[in-house]
C-alpha positions in Angstrom: 138.7 84.4 89.3 136.0 82.0 88.3 134.8 82.5 84.7 131.2 81.9 85.7 131.5 84.6 88.4 133.1 86.9 85.9 130.2 86.4 83.4 127.8 87.4 86.1 129.9 90.2 87.6 130.9 92.0 84.4 127.5 93.4 83.4 127.0 94.6 87.0 130.3 96.4 87.0 129.6 97.9 83.6 126.4 99.2 85.0 128.1 100.6 88.1 130.6 102.4 85.9 127.9 103.8 83.7 126.2 105.4 86.8 129.4 106.2 88.7 132.4 106.4 86.3 134.6 107.7 89.1 134.3 104.5 91.1 137.8 103.4 91.7 136.7 100.0 93.1 134.5 99.3 90.1 137.4 100.3 87.7 139.8 98.0 89.6 137.4 95.1 89.4 136.8 95.8 85.7 140.5 95.9 85.1 140.9 92.5 86.8 138.1 91.1 84.8 139.6 92.3 81.5 143.0 90.9 82.6 141.5 87.4 83.2 139.7 87.6 79.8 143.0 88.5 78.1 141.8 92.0 77.0 145.2 93.5 78.0 144.7 97.0 76.5 141.3 97.4 78.1 142.6 96.2 81.4 145.5 98.6 81.3 143.3 101.5 80.3 140.9 100.8 83.1 143.5 100.3 85.8 145.5 103.3 84.6 142.4 105.5 84.7 141.7 104.4 88.3 145.3 104.9 89.3 145.3 108.5 87.9 142.5 109.2 90.4 144.1 107.4 93.3 147.9 107.4 92.6 148.8 106.0 96.0 146.3 103.1 95.9 148.6 100.1 96.6 146.0 97.5 95.4 145.7 99.3 92.0 149.4 99.5 91.6 149.8 95.8 92.3 147.0 94.9 89.8 148.8 97.0 87.1 152.2 95.5 88.0 150.8 92.0 87.7 149.3 92.9 84.3 152.7 94.3 83.1 154.6 91.3 84.4 152.2 88.9 82.7 152.7 90.7 79.4 156.5 90.9 79.9 156.1 94.7 79.7 159.0 95.2 82.2 159.8 98.8 81.2 156.2 99.8 82.0 156.5 97.9 85.3 159.8 99.7 86.1 158.2 103.1 85.2 155.3 102.4 87.5 157.6 101.2 90.3 159.9 104.2 90.1 156.9 106.5 90.3 155.4 104.8 93.4 155.8 106.5 96.8 156.6 104.3 99.8 155.1 105.8 102.9 154.0 103.9 106.0 153.3 104.6 109.6 156.2 102.8 111.2 159.8 102.3 110.3 159.3 98.6 110.1 156.4 98.9 107.7 158.4 101.3 105.6 161.4 98.9 105.5 159.1 96.1 104.5 157.6 98.1 101.6 160.9 99.5 100.5 162.4 96.0 100.5 159.6 94.6 98.3 159.8 97.7 96.1 163.5 97.2 95.5 163.0 93.4 94.9 160.3 94.2 92.3 162.6 96.7 90.5 165.5 94.3 90.6 163.3 91.5 89.2 162.1 93.7 86.3 165.6 94.9 85.5 166.9 91.3 85.7 164.2 90.2 83.3 165.4 92.9 80.9 169.0 91.8 81.3 169.9 95.2 82.7 172.1 93.6 85.3 173.9 96.7 86.6 170.5 98.3 87.6 169.3 95.0 89.0 172.4 94.7 91.1 171.9 98.2 92.5 168.3 97.4 93.7 169.3 94.0 95.1 172.0 95.6 97.2 169.5 98.1 98.5 167.2 95.3 99.5 170.0 93.6 101.3 170.7 96.8 103.2 167.2 96.3 104.7 167.2 92.4 105.0 170.8 91.0 104.8 169.5 87.5 105.3 167.5 87.4 102.1 168.7 84.4 100.2 166.6 85.2 97.1 168.4 88.5 96.6 171.8 86.9 97.1 171.0 84.2 94.6 170.0 86.8 92.0 173.3 88.6 92.7 175.2 85.4 92.2 173.5 84.9 88.9 174.3 88.4 87.8 178.0 88.1 88.8 178.3 84.8 86.9 176.7 86.5 83.9 179.2 89.3 84.1 182.2 87.0 84.6 182.7 87.9 88.2 183.0 84.3 89.7 184.6 85.3 93.0 181.8 87.6 93.9 179.2 85.0 92.8 181.0 82.4 95.0 180.9 84.9 97.9 177.1 85.3 97.6 176.5 81.6 97.4 178.6 81.0 100.5 176.6 83.7 102.3 173.4 81.9 101.3 174.7 78.7 102.8 175.6 80.4 106.0 172.0 81.5 106.2 170.5 78.2 105.0 172.9 75.3 104.7 170.3 73.3 102.7 169.6 75.9 100.0 169.6 73.5 97.1 170.1 75.9 94.2 173.1 77.5 96.0 174.6 74.1 96.8 174.2 72.9 93.3 175.7 76.0 91.7 178.6 76.2 94.2 179.5 72.5 93.6 179.5 73.2 89.9 181.8 76.3 90.3 184.2 74.4 92.6 184.4 71.5 90.2 185.2 73.9 87.3 188.0 75.4 89.4 189.3 71.9 90.4 188.6 72.5 94.1 187.4 69.0 94.7 188.1 69.1 98.5 185.5 71.9 98.7 182.9 69.8 96.8 182.7 66.9 99.3 181.0 68.6 102.3 178.7 70.4 99.9 177.7 67.1 98.3 177.0 65.7 101.7 174.7 68.6 102.5 173.0 68.1 99.1 172.3 64.4 99.9 170.8 65.3 103.3 168.2 67.5 101.6 166.3 64.4 100.3 166.6 62.5 103.6 163.8 62.4 106.2 164.7 64.5 109.3 
């Protein structure tokens, strides 16, 4: 948001809330303004108030999640995510929302170093979209953190089957193979890594 726009909008939104305190849209905008201004407690109070009146409002949920993520309040983000209902008209929309929901939970748990819970939600997201390289890379990182290198290597290999030029997966797999003395495995991966920078 542009600060000049915020300076003009804030008095109008305050006035709107004075006359219509139940206005969810005005509360959401005020919460976003307070977030930009760095007034975290006021932003949280305003957005939480609005969400109490419209608990299934996706836009409010996302604004509050962004606020929590920005403040590294991952437990609050997890609590909000766990309380969110995922309902949509079609199975495809439901899968898409569930997938994103699981990835958000996994990311929050990963940030809190609760790897077992992060793994559970990453695996759920992969049930919906098995080709997701981001989820697989997070799993590889968790497995390495937990001293499960074979499982990490398996995830990295899966990533490269999906995208042979996935640079972080190539780099990490090369490193793991070198540590294990599997130098023959390294050569084709290094060739792929070199091709990334070449014009196609």
